[in-house]
C-alpha positions in Angstrom: 0.0 0.0 0.0 1.4 3.3 -1.1 0.8 6.3 1.2 1.3 9.8 -0.1 1.5 12.3 2.9 1.1 16.0 2.2 1.1 19.0 4.5 -0.2 22.5 3.9 0.7 25.3 6.2 1.9 22.8 8.8 5.2 21.1 9.4 5.3 17.4 8.8 7.7 16.2 11.4 9.2 12.7 11.3 7.1 11.8 14.4 3.9 13.0 12.7 4.7 11.1 9.5 5.5 7.9 11.5 2.3 8.2 13.5 0.1 8.8 10.5 1.6 5.8 8.6 1.3 3.5 11.6 -2.4 4.5 12.1 -3.2 4.0 8.4 -1.4 0.6 8.2 -3.3 -0.5 11.3 -6.7 0.7 9.9 -6.2 -0.4 6.3 -3.6 -3.2 6.4 -6.1 -6.0 6.1 -7.5 -4.5 2.9 -4.1 -4.1 1.2 -4.9 -6.1 -1.9 -8.0 -3.9 -2.6 -6.2 -0.6 -2.1 -4.1 0.9 -4.8 -3.2 4.3 -3.2 -3.8 6.4 -0.1 -3.4 10.1 -0.1 -3.3 12.0 3.2 -3.5 15.8 3.4 -2.9 17.5 6.8 -3.6 21.2 6.9 -3.7 24.1 9.3 -6.6 26.1 8.1 -6.0 29.4 9.8 -2.4 29.3 11.0 -1.4 30.1 14.6 -4.7 31.6 15.6 -5.9 28.3 17.1 -9.5 26.9 17.3 -10.8 23.8 15.4 -8.6 24.3 12.4 -6.5 21.2 11.9 -7.9 19.2 9.0 -6.9 15.7 8.0 -8.3 14.5 4.7 -7.7 10.9 3.6 -8.5 9.6 0.1 -8.3 5.9 -0.7 -8.2 4.6 -4.2 -9.8 1.1 -4.4 -9.0 -1.3 -7.1 -12.6 -2.1 -7.9 -14.9 0.6 -6.4 -13.4 4.0 -7.1 -12.4 6.4 -4.3 -13.4 6.9 -0.7 -12.7 10.2 1.2 -13.0 11.2 4.8 -12.3 14.6 6.3 -11.9 15.5 10.0 -11.5 18.8 11.7 -10.0 19.0 15.2 -8.0 21.3 17.5 -5.0 18.8 17.5 -3.3 17.3 14.5 -2.8 13.8 16.1 -6.5 13.7 17.1 -7.6 14.6 13.5 -5.3 11.9 12.1 -6.6 9.2 14.5 -10.2 10.0 13.9 -9.8 10.1 10.1 -7.9 6.8 10.1 -10.7 5.1 12.1 -13.4 6.5 9.8 -11.6 5.5 6.6 -11.0 2.0 8.0 -14.7 1.6 8.7 -15.6 3.0 5.2 -13.4 0.6 3.4 -14.7 -2.3 5.4 -18.2 -1.5 4.2 
């Protein structure tokens, strides 16, 4: 499974990259044969002002059924990644 991780207006540290990949492999690993690509975009919508502005968008390309996308907004990047990984795992399972 190929994971493409992108960041907009946010620093993608090695720890954030590792955490995101670990969560996605856990959520999607059992569907590896059906998934052709995973694109993750992590974005800080309004910069250093705070509030619920960290967005994690995950798009999964399936071999037979097109694309699935989930998007989560949260105050913390890690929480947004965790929630989005859980949601995309459930969506692919369906």
